[in-house]
C-alpha positions, 0 to 999 in steps of 0.5 A: 317252365315259365317264359317260352313254352315248348311248342306242340308239334302238328302237321300243318329252248346263192351260188353252189360254192357260196352255199357250200362255204356257208355249210362248212362254216356252219357245221361247227355250230350244229352241236351248239344248236341243241342248246338253243332250240327256242325260235329267234324273233326277228323284227322287220321295221314296217315303214309304209304307214309313215314313209311311203316314199321310202317304204317297200312293203312288198319286200317286207312281207316277202322277207317275213314269209321267207324267214318264217319258212326257214324257222325264224319268228318274224314280225313286221313292226307297224309304224304310225305316222307320228313315230314312223320317221323316228323308226326310219332314222333311229339306230336299228339296234334301239328298235330291236332292243325295244321290241325284245327281239334277237335281230332286226331288218329295215328295208328302204328304197328310192323307187324312182332310182330303182335302188335301195338298201337292207339293214340288218342287226343281230345280237347274242343275248348271252354274250352281248356281242352284235353283228350288223350288215348293210346290203345294197339293192340294185333292183327294186321292181318286179317279182324277181327283185322281191325274191332276190331281196328276201333270199339275200336278207335270209342268207345275211341274217344266217351269216350274222348269227354264225358270226355271233356263235348262234346256229341259224334255225335251219341248222337246228333240225340237224341237231335233234332235241335240245337238252335242258339249259342249266344255269345258276344264279346268286341273289341278295335282297331286303324284305319286310314282313307283316304279321296279319294277326298282330299288324307288326312290320319288321325288316329282313335280309335274304340271300339265295342260290338258284339252279334251273336245270329243267324247263319251267322248273327252278330250285332255290335255297335261301337264307332269311334273317329277321331281327327282334321285332316290336312287342306283340300281344295285349297290354301287360302281356306282350312278347317279341321275337326274331328268326332265321330260316333256311327254306328250299324253294321249288318255282315254276318259271319260264326259262330266261333269256329274252323275257323282259318280265318273268313270272314265277310261283313257288313253294318253300319249306325248311327249318327255322330258328327263333329267338324271343323275349317276354316284354311284359308279363306277370310271370316271366318279364324280361326272359329270353328263349330260343327254339327250332320250328319249321317255315312253310310258305307260298310265294309269287314273284316277277322278274324284270331283266336289267341286262343280259345277266342281271334281274330285279325280282319282286316277291310276295309270300305268305308264310307260317310257322309249324308248329307255332311259337308258344309264350307262357305269359301268366299262369293261365295264359299260353299265347301262341304265334303261328302267323301268317306273315305277309313278306315282301322281298326285293332281290337282285339276281345275277346269272352265272 
């Protein structure tokens, strides 16, 4: 039949009473500990390089060691002289967010007056809620003072997490192995596809539903639509086509949250519905046809966190049609289009 020829298919996560009250209040969170087994990153503001008169570096190091012992991931943020004064005076919440941490500690003292304070700030990355505490330090000299400061900070940080509905690390050992975190996401995006063979560029739209129920593995279903593109082929023998595809994707990707940039690599396959028009031909000019084939693609992408639930995802894919589309342009010419297509996609993902 002239026009659109049938394709040839081929495989192509202090006191006794005080401690007892703390344990009773935390007991309800043991079950929740299983859902969050990943270490909590705590940023400790290091003030020694810039503000030696207000800094207490021994207490910073003692606090880091205490938090690490309890199961946190604590790190002292270095402050250079130019930016250090800003780190001493700016809100602790801004420093924590900039460091992509779950909480922060800033210790200052007036050595001549033998007093100081410890400031704490923590957040729940899923709900957006935060808690903060200011601990006055009445003694800032000697080893006893160092141990007491580290102990008070660790207990206050645990209390902040409990207030936010998060289990402190010392409770997680009671909960056993964490089950996989499950989450759904909806996405909408715009794309541009380029035929590497014919050098044509066409816009497109895409919607997707994603599900992550296993560590490092995400399933995603998408619907892709690209309108009728510009004519392809030689002078006097040209054709154009558009398509709609519905592939299922399997992505290897780290679980979200607390990652500002999240890479992923995936494979996709699914049915493709194509419509075409013979633009110029001595045999079938103006004729239109439709057909079904399959869509196969390999893709890589980067996700950029814009908020607790919103993510901007940039995707680069290499796609092909198997089998390719066939066009009977003349009695002697059977033209096939199989790709590959280079697809660039920008999407917004909303986690449910």
